[in-house]
N, C-alpha and C positions, 0 to 999 in steps of 0.2 A: 488714843488707844489704837494700836495697829490692827488692821483688818487681817483675817487669816490668810487671804490670798497674797498679802504683802510680806508674810513671814516665811523665812526659810525653814521648812520643817526638818531639814537635816540637822538643825540645832536641837531638836527635841531630845535625842539620845544623850548628847553632851550635857544638856541642861539637867536631865534626870540623874546622870552619873555625878555631876558636880554637887547637886543638892544632897544626894545620898552619901557620897564619900566625904564631902566638905573639905576636899583637898584636890588641887589641880593635878598633881603627879599621880595620885591613886586613881582619879577619874580617867586620866589618860591611859594608864595601864589597863584599866578595866575595859576600855573600848579599843585597845591596841592602837592608840594614837600617840604621836610624839607630844612631849610636854609643850613645846612652842605652839603646836596646832591646837591643843586644848586651851592654852592661854588666849589665843586669838578667838576661839569659840566663845570663851567667857566674855571677852571684850565686846563681841558682836551681840551676845545676849544682853549685856548691860545696856548697850545702845538701843536695842530693840524694845526692851522692857522698861527702860528708864529707871533702873534700880541697880544698886551695887551687887545685890544677891549674896555675895560672900564678902565678908570684911574680916580683917585680921583682929584677933583678940588675944588675951593672955595665954590661952590654951590652944591657939591655932585659929583657923577660919571659923567664923560664926555666920549663921544665916540671918539675913535681914527679916523683919516681920513679913514683908511681901514674899520673900523666898520660902518662909515657913508655910504660908498659905498655898503657894504654888506646889510645894512638895506634897502637901496633903491632897491637893487636887490631882496631881499626877499619879498618886497611888490608886486612885479610882479610875482615872481616864486611860492609863496605859494598858491595863489588861483588856479593856474594851477595844482599844485600837488594835492590839495584837490579835484579837478575835476577828476583827474585820479583815486582816491580811493573812489569816491562817485558813487553810482548807477546812471547810466545815465537814465534820464527821457525822454520818447518819447511822444511828444505832436503832435498827427496827424495833428491838425489844423495848426500848425506852421511849420511842417516838410516839407522837400523837398527831400525825399528819393527816390531812384530808386530801384524798386523791379524787380528782374529778375526771370521769371518763364519759364518753358518748359513743353510742353504737345503735344499730338496729336491734330489734328484739331477738333476731337470730344470732348476731354476734355476741350479744349479752348472754344468751342462753348457752352458747358454746363455752364461754369463759367463766361465767359467774360462779357455778358451784365449785369447781376445782380451784379456781383462782382465789375465791374468798376463803376457802379452807386454808390455803397457803398464807394469804395475807394475815389472817387473824391468828394463825399458829405462830408466825414470826413477829408480827407487830400488833398485838392485841389492843393497843390504845389508839390505833389509826382507824379512819373511816373511809369508805368508798362510796362515792356518789355517782350513780349512773344517770345520765340524762338522755332524753330521746333524740333520735336522729331527725334532722330537718334540713331544709335547703341551704341554710347559712352556717352549718356546723363547722365547715372548714374555716370560715371567717372567725367563728368563736374561738377556735384554737389559735388563730393568728393573733387575736386580740387579748388572749390570756383568760378567757372565760371558761375554758376547759383545758385540762392538761394533756389528755391522750385520747385519740380516736381509734376505734377498732372497726374496720370497714372493709368492704370489697372494692376492688378497683384501685385507682391511683389518686393520691392527694396532690393538689396543686402546689406549686412553690409559693412561699419559701418553706413549706412544711417538709420535715424529714420523715422517711418511712422505712419500715422493716417488714418484709413479707413474713407472715406467720405460717400460712398453710394454703393449700389449693384444694378446691372442691368442685366437683361437677354438679349437674342439676338432674332432678327427677321430676316427673309430673305426678301430682296426686289427683286421682280421679275416683269417682264413685265406683264401687265394685261391679255395678251393672252397666258401666259406661262401655260403649262399643270398642274402645281401645284398651280396656282394662286388662285383657289377656295378652296384649302385644308385648313381644320381647324387645321391640324397638319401634319408634314412631317416625315414619317418614315426615319430612318437614311439610310437605303438601297437606297431609292429613292433620298435622298439628295446627296449621294455619286455618283450617276450616272450622276448628273448634271455637267455642266461646271461652274467653280466658278471664281468670281472676288475676289482676295485677296488683302487686304489692307496691304501694306508692312510697318509694324510697326518696325520690327527689322529683318534684314537678310532675307528679302523676305517672312517672315512669319507673321501671324496675331495673335500673342500672344496667348491669352487664347483659342481661337477657335482651332487653329492648335495643341496646346499642348494637349487639351482634345481629339482630334481625334487621335493624335499619341499615347496617352496613351491607347486608345482602339484598337490600331493596325489597324485603318481605316482612313488613310490619304485621303484627297480630292484632286481632280485634279485642278490645277491652270491654267485656260485658259488665264486670264488677271491678271496682277499685277499692282496696282496703288499706289501712295504714300499717298493718302488722302482718308478719308471716304467720303468726298463730291465728289471726283472723282469717287469712286465706285458707288455711287448713280446715278451720271450723266451717267455712262456707261451702265446702265441697259436697258433703253427704247429701244424697237425694237429688242431686242436680246433674246436668250434663257439662258442668264447668270444669276447666282444667286449671290447676294451680301449679305453676312452675316454681319449684323451691329447691334450695340446696339439698343435695342427695341425702345426706344424713338426717336433715330435718324432716324431709318428706317421709323417709322410712320410719323415723321415730313416731311421726304423727299419723301413720296409716293405721286404721282400725280394722282388724280382721272381720270380714263379712260386710263391712261398710265402705271402706275406702282402700285403694291400692296405689302403691308407688311404682311407677314404671320409668324406664330411662327416657330422658328428654332427647329430642333430636340431636344428633351428633354435631350439627352445625352450630349449636349454642356453645358447646365447649365448656371447659372448666373456668373458674374465676379464682384469681389470687386474692387472699385476704391479708390485710396488713394492719399494723398499728402506726399511727402518725402523730407527730408532735412538732412544736415550734423549736427552731434551733436554740433559742435562749434556754431551753431545758436540757440541752445536750449533756452538760456537766453537772446538773443538779443531782446530788447523790441519792436523794430519796426517789426521784423520778427514774434514775438509772436502775435502782433496786427494783422498782415496780416493773419496768420494761424487761429486765432480766427474768423476773418472776413469771411474767406473762409468757415469754419465750420458752421457759422451762416447762410451764404448765401445758402449753400447746404440744410440745414434743412428747410429754408424758401421756397426753390424751390420745 
């Protein structure tokens, strides 16, 4: 029995046409081939399969018993093969896809409400799985353990990225903090404070600590927490400073208890992006999700 790698798959279409038409000339016309070319294809098929396939009878060509079995198998196999080589269409309304995202609690909070409303309005059978941010999350995306990352800063190669928005920082402090009424915080005063650091990666808070390190002016970490929400919750009644994305800090300021004030200008804004592995570039479901996220962010 010939192995698949030794078979000329170009013979598959002539084989199917010959078995369905049971006539060399009609099979040739169907595939826009000359009759001699179809006759040569039949001879090659006979040699490959070790069977006559078509034999002359009183009423024309007849299929051999093996050709009958092959014809029945091709009826099942060819539609599946055509599906393999046809662009897969993604219909959100009929889909039941599982989308795996990862981000910090801040990026999840920015996206989750509006995004989930759009996802389930358009694709009610799909599911969205958010996983926590950790030091190896970029490797997770590279190895196919997560589909899409939403994060601040840049993703390492080979991941692809699309910038979603840019946001500056604010400092959340207790309402009785000495800096609570400041319209701006000089960097020197900021660095004298005790800080709550959100442990995004390796005990550091990404953009904030990279900017301070680049200036040669690192801050003192008095408290380290895993989440932005935990940082906001730790501020009341203390002299601690939590440096948070501006919108998040304003949202979590509690009148009479905590206040959001602008962070030192040296920290500057940070770009937030979504990143994915290039193997997902042309996946229609993933492209739909990325387009939906982009639209959701613009609307927000």
